[in-house]
N, C-alpha and C positions, 0 to 999 in steps of 0.2 A: 830843907837842904842847908840852910844857914846853921841850924843847930848841929847837924852832922859835921859841918865844916868846923864848928867850934870844938866839937869833941876831938876831931882830928888834930887840931892845933894843940889841944891840951896833951894829946898822946905823943905827938912827934916833936914837940918843942923841947929844946935843950936847956934854954934858960929864959928868963923874963924878956930879954930883948927879942928873941925869936917869937915869943908869944905875941908881943905887940905887933911885930911885922906881919905875922899870920892874920891877926884880926884885921889889920888894915887892908890886906889883900882880899879878905872875905867880904868886906862891906862894899866892894866895888862891883856893881851890878850893871849888866848891859840893858839897853832899852827893851829888848825882846823879853828878857827875864822879868823886868818890872811889869810889862803889859800882861804877860801870862799870869803872873801872880795876882794882879789886879782883877782880871777877868775871872779867875778861879774863885777868889774870895767874894766877889760881888754876886756870882751865880749861886754860890753856896748860901749866901745870906738871903737872896731874893726868893729862891725856891724853898727855903726853910727845910732843907734835907738834914740839917744838923752838921756840925763840924766833926763830930766823932773823935775817936781816939787815934785813928789812923788817917793821916793826911798826905797829900802829894809832897814829895821831897825834892823834886827837880822840875825844871820848866816842861820837860816832855810829859811827865805824869800830870802836871797841871793842865796842859793843853788837852790831852785825851779825856781827862776827868771833866773838864769844862764842856767838851762836845757831848759827852754822854749825859751830863746833867741837863743840857739844853734839850736834847731829844726826849729825855724822860719828862721834863716839865711840859713840853709841848703835848705829849700824849696824855698826860694827867689833866691838863687844861681841856683837851678835847673830850675826854671821858666825863669830866664834870659838866661841861656845856651840853653834851648830849643827854645826860641824865636830867639836867634841869629843863631841857626842851621837852623831854618826854613827860615830865611831871606837869609842865605848864600847858601843853597842847595835846596830851594823850587822850582826853575825853572832852571834846568840844561841847557836847550837850551839858555836861556838868558845869563847865566854865560859863556857858550861856545862862544856865539856871542860877549859878552863883551871882552873876551880874544882875539878873532879873530880881533876885531876892534883895540884893543891895539897893537897887532902885526902889523896891517896895518899902524897905525899911526907911529909906530917906523920905519917901512920900508920907508914910504913916507918922514919922517923927514931925514932919512939918504940919500935918493936920491934927496932931495930938489925939490919935485914936486910942481907945481903951485897950488894956492888955488882952482881954479875952478876944476882942475882934482882931487884934494883931495875930494872935495864935491861930485863929481860924483862917485868916488870909494866908499866912505862911504855910499852913497845912494844905490849903487848896493849891497853891502854886507848886508845892512839893509833889503833889499827884498830877498836876497839869503838865509837868515836864515830859511825862510819857506820851501825851498827845502831841507835843512838839516833836518828840523823837519819832513818832509814827509819821508825821508830816514830812520830816526830813527823809525818812526811809522811803516814803512814796516818791519824793523827788529823785532819790537815788535810783530806785527801780525804773523810773520813767526815762532814765538815760540809757537803759539797756536796750538790746535789740528786741524786736517783737517776739521772737521765739523764746528768748530768755525771760522776758516779761511774763509770757504765758506760763512758763514752767514755775516761776516764783509765785505768781498770783494763784495758780492752781493749788498750791500748798496752803497759802494763807487764806484763800477764799473757799475752803472746803465746806463752810457753813451754808453756802449758796445751794449746794446740792441737797441739803437737808430741808429746804423749803417744801411745803406740802404739794405744790404744783410742779416740783421737779424731782420728786422721789422716784427711785427705780427708773430713771431716765438718763440717757447719756447726753451730757451737755457739751457744748462747744467751748474750748478753752478761751477763745477770744471773748465769748460772752461773759465768762467768769471774770476775766481781766477787766472788761468794760464796767461790770457792776462794781468791782472793788475800787476802780478809779473814781467812780462817782459818789463814793461814800464820804459823808461829811461828819466829823466827830465833834462831840461836846462832852465836857466833864461836868458831872453833878456831884455835889457834896452829899454826905449821908442825911437821910430824912427829907431830901428834896423830891418833889414830884416831877416826873418826866411827862410833860404835858402832851396830850394826844394831838396828833396832826395827821394829815393824809399822806402818810409815808411809812416805810418799813423800818423798824427799829431792830438793831442787833447790838449785843453787848460785846465790846472789844476788850474790856478789862474791868474787873471788879464784880460786884454782886448786886443785882436788882430784883424786883418782884413785880409781877403783873397778874392780876386776878387771883392773888393768893398763891401763885406758883413762883418758885425761886428760879431766877435766870442767871446762869453763870456765863463765863466767856464763851462765845460761839452760839449762844442762844438768841432767840429773836421773838418778836411779837408784832402784831399789826399786819399780818399777811393778808388781811381782807382789804388792804389798800388798793387791790386790783379792781374792786367793785366801784361802780359809778354812782349807785344809789346810796346816799348817806344814811338812809333809814335802815339799811341792812348791815351797817358797819358797827362794830363794837367800839364806841368812843370812850374807852377806859384808859386813864392815865397810868403810867408805871410809877414805881417808887424806888429810889436809890437806897440800898441798905448800907453800902460802903461808898467810898469814892469810886465812882463808876464812869467809864468812858462809853458813851452811846454813839454808835455809828448809824446814820440814817441815809436813805435814798428816797427822793420824792417820787410821787406817782407819775408826774409829767415826764421827768427824766427817764423813768423806767420804761414808759411806753415809747418814748422816742428811741430808746435803745433797742426795743423789740422790733422796730421796723427793719433793722439790718439783720435780724436773725429769725428766719421763717419758722424753723422747727420749734424753737423756744416760744415763739409767739403762739403757735398752735397749742402747746402744753398749757400756757397761761390761759388761753381762751377756753379750753376744756375745764380747767379748774374754776374759772370764773362762772361758767354756766352751772357747774355742779354746786358751787358755793351759793350762788344766787338762788338756785332752786330750793336747796335745803333751808336756807335762812328765810326765804320768802314763805315757804310752807309753815315754818315755825312762827313767823310773825303773824300770819293769818290765823293760825291756831290760837295764839295768845289773844289776838283781838276778839275772836269768837268766844273764847273762855271768859274774857272780861265782860262781853255783852251778856253772856248767860249769868254771870255773877251779878251784874246790875239788875237783870230782870228778877232774880231771886231776892235781891235786897229790897226791891220795890214791892214785892208781893206782901199781902196783909199778914200772912202767917209765918214769914221767914224768921222774924225775931219774936214771935208770940209763943206763949206757953199756955196750953190748954189745961183745964182742971185735971188733976190726977185721977179723979174718980171716973172720968170718961173712958169708955172701953177702947176707944181708938188710940189713946195716948200711951199704949204699952211700948216701952223702949225697944226698938228692934235689936236683934242679935247679929246683924250683918255688918257691924262696924260703921265706919263713916259713910260707906255707900248705902247701907241700909237706912241710916238716919236720913240721908238726902232723899231716898225714895219715899220714905214715910212722910217727910216734910212736903214733898210734891203732892202726895195723895191727899194730905190734910188741906193743902191749898185748893185743890180741885173740889174737895168736899165742901169747903167753906164757900166757894163761889156758887156751887149748886144750892146750898142752903140759903144764900142771899137771894138767888133767883126765885126759889120756892116761897120765901117769905114775902118777896115783892108781889108774886102772883096771888098769894093768899090775901095780902092787904088789899089788893085791887078788887078781888072777888068779894071780900067782906064789906068793903066800902060800897060796892054796888048793891049788895043785899040790904045793907042798913038804909041806904037811900030809898029803897023800895018798901021797907018795912022789916019786921022781925023775920029772921030766917026760918023757913019751914023745915020739917024733917027731910023732905026730898032734897032740898038744897044742901043740907048737912051731909046726907048720904052721898050726894054727887061730889062734894069736896073731898070726902074721905076716899072715895074710889078713884077720883081723877088725880088728886095730889099724893096718894099713897101715904096717908097720915096715920094709918092703923086704926085701932078701936078707941083711942082717946078722943075727947072732944076736940074739934078743929081749933077753937080759940086757945085751949091749953097747949096743944102741940105747936101752934104758931108762936105763942109766947116763948116756949122753950127754945125753939129754933132761933127766934130773934135775939133772945138774951145770949144764946151761945155764939151767935155771929158777932154780937157786940163785944163779948169777951175776947173773941179771936182778933178783933180789930183794936183792942185796947193796947196802947203803946207802953203802958206802965208794967206790963208783964213780959218778961224776957225768957227766952228758952235756956 
């Protein structure tokens, strides 16, 4: 407004004296005008909106412009603050994980850990944050009403219905909720063993293996934890192929839970009887098979190889079963030969003690012992040498 006033003075001035008088009158400002000008320029400078090519020309324009600048600066500050708050508190799990990693880095720096170990620890905590997230989610679901908890757990606990003793059966929602609430999670790094324990294992996240089978998320093993006899359980450890989260429920907690659910307890009882029966039969069959194997290994002809010229040693054509049958027959024949040889030696010793054997005695031995037309002594020697060769440990089949 002052520049406008100066232009007016130049326009309407008649001479230099009028120009000087006009300038003097223009420089006289009221306190209100000074205050408005001061507020206007201070707000423009503080808010950094820029002075621009067009500015307020009178106190009224300055006043309204100052008010609008104050409102715009307030809303701008509010937007910046809200965005900063969203960035800082939008993901509390990530913030907590970042704080944990910072504490880990500080600890590793103090202890002077090698670089490879530091990378392994950081990688482990990077995957462990999902377990912390699941624990927070469990606490969050715990604050819901029982009906809402049952609906949520029924979706996340669908793997419970896949257990062998619950298949094709209708389960109570409260039972599924209770099982999920009692799960305890642990994170395993790749190539780590999931040690066996008397509990049910399920994969919450990642990939594991058990007995050569791949276990993905929702898979389980150790369902024989319902058995009481440890001799019928498969005590085989699992193996982590990636960073895997394993959720477990112990046998004692599971049976305490079944006390409140009669139908589910009956299902488990039927499965227990069936599993115990099958595994008991298999265990007894293996035990008897081992006993039979021990008996065969202790037999004189199990690892023996008879001379190839003997007529009985023709290799059977029935495969493995035929070979076993032939081996059993050879063992029986060897035992009979040994008995006959012992009888012949006894009779021969008796005859020698009484004198030289007479023809009647020789005929008696041939007919009684079925030794054929060959002389008794020759046949006896052949049987004895054959038995000795069968008992020889240096010849293998």
